[in-house]
Steps between C-alpha positions, in 0.01 A plus 500: 500500500642730230622831636308796359664799337475837668315660210204384289360566152122478445330453160122539446346391168171321427641375169670166578699504176648844577555400862695194386719724285562724800595196706755394236650850472523552876665165567831677435458685831362230727840435658485849656124576511199285582260506202123487566236463225126558555200509266260719698501829689361330812773239488751783460384670820511171692851425374606853590399433861689169499815672375480747787442226758808314368715808566570559133502834322331546165750625241301497175136461393404431137123538458285442191227755439186452292131568524449182699825509698575827682876468562540881514275521807700219664818705455338806651400301810854364560595794721264371765740209563816600685713230337388606151525880519838523329431232238549590133171485304469394136165508319441279193210595273373554150480852362125553485331807647393323820852376569655839427272662761597231755868566432451875546320440829783277626764754395313788662462302821876436500450124498648417159869484409484343154245400241531216244277473196373168371616316303844519666800542273794263539727583796266784610384323816854390589640853468214647701534245781878554522454878506225505763653235728838673481342830600320329790813322627716814478240693699422235765790256542769623738703195598542270201478700179760301308298181545244633252756605238496146359145532362437875483681803354848422625645840414235693695521255790877543522474877479238503776718269712796736462280802579374325816856424611618854434202637694577276796866606487402866514249433777771330706661840551219602736538378857344560838825611671368850558239358734772483770520813712830668586475363854442143381793517260730654763393236753610223265845658453548554875379151586741344251795706629426429867471130417840509328672659800311302766765229537812684395567873522876547524489856366216608731283592206191505724553777756323767705575872522398758754328824392703761304742247357634603156469230231605701194644848465410723207785532250705225668579156351265222606578129472195363678137418437266535799165319536286639781346216706350712779513869590520827307772667292487853360682620187640855503615712208689830514348792317697766309588683820624187677201443725391139544140432416312178560409340168322181601464241776536127462359230729482119480583384147678821402835496319781741586805555279346320201604749232858546614538124563390416146673783309813543716437874527516698822193504723228732380372569850575452867312216671452510878301275736214671685419210735668182614533329163578146391664472157665246272830648380660351186822591323562398137681178587234387746222603262654286223533204739137527609370531144712208377370280780134580443421581135146607591637799689660689211183541291299561816743772606507652149123537497502653845774740389297598192204584721729686740641715218152554361371619837798734530425635153137556593602672822742719306220615270279582799790684664544702184141615508528602866833681467399695191301736721793596724840388364482488120872491442566231764218288362642515147849386601367238738261359239770485232727291720220270611359442151840442337601243758167318522414502133846370410448194719138449397604533137772237544267251659216552251738491205657184640167316498419628150846401375472147636152452350588644161685198355239229573209729408671582170573132446133412557387764252757386243408138565131574450579662166720206401234244596234694311722522192596132511141389555390702198775333296411153630129539432556642152745229392387196304648184652562164337404175670531502880733802522242712685433233764874446541543875532250512786703231677818704447324812634379326813836334557691827461277652770610233747835374362816503707766720336780336301852610582740572214699184572190280513375647172834421336508144640147415385563654159814295458312182596226574246756552223552124490154490337498838322792634298381859501624646834279807467183291470615278786557803725156641417333165579680481836409861578134407439546180704392292198811288449295187583238573233563225241291657226696827515834318517412300188394817322842654577652252255213465254392865475729737698360815338144399590613424858671839528174672405304288750751576777465873427126465557552301821749755631225763496301280740811467720556877508134544599532251785832642616359853494194395702738347752696827498180695571426271794856543631485878468158513663635296789796737519263798521295320763819432698609863486157630599476224759824631651317825576199313635739276692611801705196439714469125455748216539609329179297182452703347218582143594831318460521236231776295339555624144757526222588870494605490135138550405475813716812642332353423159174668596693808609694509173166520318430830675827644364462351152482840331819627665681170444453533123778761499746268672630143498357260757696187592338236723717231653264306724641220711318194633376641831286351772163658582510756781257539792405866460249772429530515120302822454713682757818375331369628168543848644869416544538383139317807376722738693827332399407473132376861494823625658708296255312639200543854632874444519544341154662693215347504152464139379628370832492145633303365794596151616285301740681197638378250759694230678514302822779594744610391845584745778594384852357152432166651391361459151383818327339587171688797353329731249744741331398813307804629310506817289788649305402851603666787682572309823486615863799661676644300790426778747129490408450123499449486876238777484272385218281299740446793736166678506480820292822423308494502122762493223253620236630788292307823474202444276462134600257455786604304808368513857785295641275242666501219239807307612415559865161335444672217308723428798197495730321248278808279477555523875158333537640210296835491687664627183692808392649693206873517422650776285799470268568796275773679311453857381461519124493121462218308670276450803402156633214490749485144642196382695556202730207303644543181707354186345429283804279749682153361571382764744572866549519700817 
């Protein structure tokens, strides 16, 4: 049995000759819409019920109206059928007084979208059907818009498709993370930490204190972060006369020493236990070890810390209101210190998220403009022969094609030159992956100028496909970054798969295409084996390393990406090198660049100092690591090593 289309078109006309003409005209759309023809109003109502019972939706109704055939009334009654309420309605009639009144009634009732006057002019019906069906599909189809671009207004369909994608990208920024309470979030952090130290706790990170034990002292250096598991801790702050005043109390889930631990400044307040208290005490080294071992903990902790700082800020504002009545001067000084410290950290974290999202969001917006521009050019170009169909194949292939390395492009171009003397034409054919197209190869000899023009047209299709792929890559990048925030409260569910990571590097380069235009990019890809990994997670590594390299490059600098297979201690590794000829990293700093809160960014260039730390965590999941080789004023080589033979991860 033939499978029915999702949408249907219904034609009502008691004139068999006109109905036959409609049938011929509408045959152009029967691959995407089921076409129904009826000769009576009664038959139309019966068929309308059948369409609903078959689960179809009515997209367009073309009804003839005359004194003996009331198609206008049929259109007005369509709203009574759920599956026909959104259908486009076209009335066909002669222009006598009776028909004009019927048209006015249909318009006033809101049941008429278009009116055609008999006799129909050439192409009038076709243009009307394309317009009305396109408007219906854009308004009602959510999942497969591009499918209808083959028979309808392709430009409007493509624009609507892009608008849908952009809307979904923007919507993906909204998540349900805020549904977790502070207690639920704190419980997840504590549970994860206790689980980590359950089997091995050499530093006695989990410990108990008796009442009145001092954790931090105001104005003194603090190297520890304290998570309260059970008990109560009070924070005290000295006023302008040196008297200690209780600021706040923390219980289970509270964080002590967070600000001084993160910034390296002296403790803002004195923290003292009020009851027997169980805590988890972490120094910087132990904190780094824990976060590297469990990558879910760092984002989880960051979100908890954000809430902690936000609560402190809220408490500070409330304290200000209370102290204004009695100690105006103390309140002013106290509030200044609190706001400067808290807002600096909140500003860093918020700016960090905005900074990381800026590049892919900008790339999506630029890509959307490029696609729109190229589509306009494609649709307004007159094509000879089968160039348009070939262009669609090039577009689709460029959306899915594996990237060509520089060496592979040269090799295939050289091979094609045995058939084509013109190296430039040969290179363009290889770049379009059309070196096996006999007709084009023959034209390279017979009519090279004509082929060059045809290739220019095909290259617009390729740019469109590549840009669409870029938009998808950037959207995925945005989803990954936003997912990292959502992942603070949920474990990462990306699965391991065996892939060629060259494609992930190429996808990342697309994101930086605008910045790369100012520099020279050299790709030296080796013949590497696929790696068992989380490709999306590793894309964060490529993004960070490429971004850092571009930041370090001088004007018209050079970025080299080289891949090769190496052997270390009888283990086979894929090595991915990112080499820039930038300012370099001093030897004394090379051991510190992977530490949390360390950055080499100059003033004016934003850097939170967590990028390389996160990269090491991701690579640790894959039993890999990053090696640094750098010379000040000459170069920096960041080499990523990932084992090849790994089938499972811990």
